[in-house]
C-alpha positions as CSV (number, residue, x, y, z in Angstrom):
1,X,-1.0,6.8,19.0
2,X,0.3,9.8,17.1
3,X,1.0,13.0,18.9
4,X,-0.1,16.4,17.6
5,X,3.3,17.1,16.0
6,X,3.6,13.7,14.3
7,X,2.9,13.7,10.6
8,X,0.2,11.2,9.8
9,X,-1.6,9.7,6.7
10,X,-4.5,11.8,5.5
11,X,-6.8,9.0,4.4
12,X,-7.3,10.2,0.8
13,X,-5.6,7.4,-1.2
14,X,-7.8,4.7,-2.6
15,X,-7.3,1.7,-4.9
16,X,-9.8,0.7,-7.6
17,X,-9.8,-2.6,-9.5
18,X,-11.1,-2.8,-13.0
19,X,-12.7,-0.4,-15.4
20,X,-15.6,1.8,-14.4
21,X,-15.4,0.9,-10.7
22,X,-17.2,3.4,-8.5
23,X,-16.2,2.0,-5.1
24,X,-12.6,1.5,-4.1
25,X,-11.3,-1.9,-3.3
26,X,-9.5,-0.3,-0.3
27,X,-8.6,3.1,1.2
28,X,-5.8,4.1,3.5
29,X,-7.1,5.3,6.8
30,X,-6.1,8.7,8.2
31,X,-4.1,9.0,11.4
32,X,-1.3,6.4,10.8
33,X,2.1,8.0,11.6
34,X,3.9,8.5,8.3
35,X,7.1,6.8,9.5
36,X,5.2,3.7,10.5
37,X,3.2,3.7,7.2
38,X,6.4,4.0,5.2
39,X,8.0,1.1,7.1
40,X,4.9,-1.1,6.6
41,X,4.8,-0.2,2.9
42,X,8.5,-1.1,2.5
43,X,7.9,-4.5,4.1
44,X,4.8,-5.2,2.0
45,X,6.6,-4.3,-1.2
46,X,9.5,-6.6,-0.2
47,X,7.1,-9.5,0.3
48,X,5.6,-8.7,-3.1
49,X,9.0,-9.1,-4.7
50,X,9.4,-12.5,-3.0
51,X,5.9,-13.5,-4.3
52,X,6.8,-12.4,-7.9
53,X,10.0,-14.5,-7.8
54,X,8.3,-17.6,-6.5
55,X,5.4,-17.1,-8.9
56,X,7.8,-17.0,-11.9
57,X,10.3,-19.6,-10.8
58,X,7.7,-22.1,-9.6
59,X,5.1,-21.4,-12.2
60,X,2.5,-20.2,-9.7
61,X,0.6,-17.3,-11.3
62,X,-1.5,-16.8,-8.2
63,X,1.6,-15.6,-6.4
64,X,2.0,-12.9,-9.1
65,X,-1.6,-11.7,-8.6
66,X,-1.1,-11.6,-4.9
67,X,2.0,-9.6,-5.4
68,X,0.1,-7.2,-7.6
69,X,-2.4,-6.4,-4.8
70,X,0.3,-6.2,-2.2
71,X,2.2,-3.7,-4.3
72,X,-0.9,-1.7,-4.9
73,X,-1.6,-1.5,-1.2
74,X,2.0,-0.6,-0.4
75,X,2.0,2.2,-3.1
76,X,-1.3,3.5,-1.7
77,X,0.2,3.6,1.8
78,X,3.3,5.4,0.5
79,X,1.3,7.9,-1.5
80,X,-0.9,8.7,1.5
81,X,2.1,9.1,3.8
82,X,3.6,11.5,1.3
83,X,0.4,13.5,1.4
84,X,0.6,13.6,5.1
85,X,4.2,14.8,5.2
86,X,3.5,17.5,2.6
87,X,0.5,18.9,4.4
């Protein structure tokens, strides 16, 4: 659990899929310690890179799509952590 002096995610970052979507596919929750959020995002983006490589080298387009969503989640987590550290 985060202490009062720990910077945490603010819970404002969302991810929308497709045009004219009114509801986000996912949203980052508030209260996640920023350091932990950044570490998790880094790990997710690393896994996404692995998925892209396997998708391209093994002709598995589903891996590339999975990487797309994993990267989007990682970016949202990083963005929300940055908002938490700025505020």
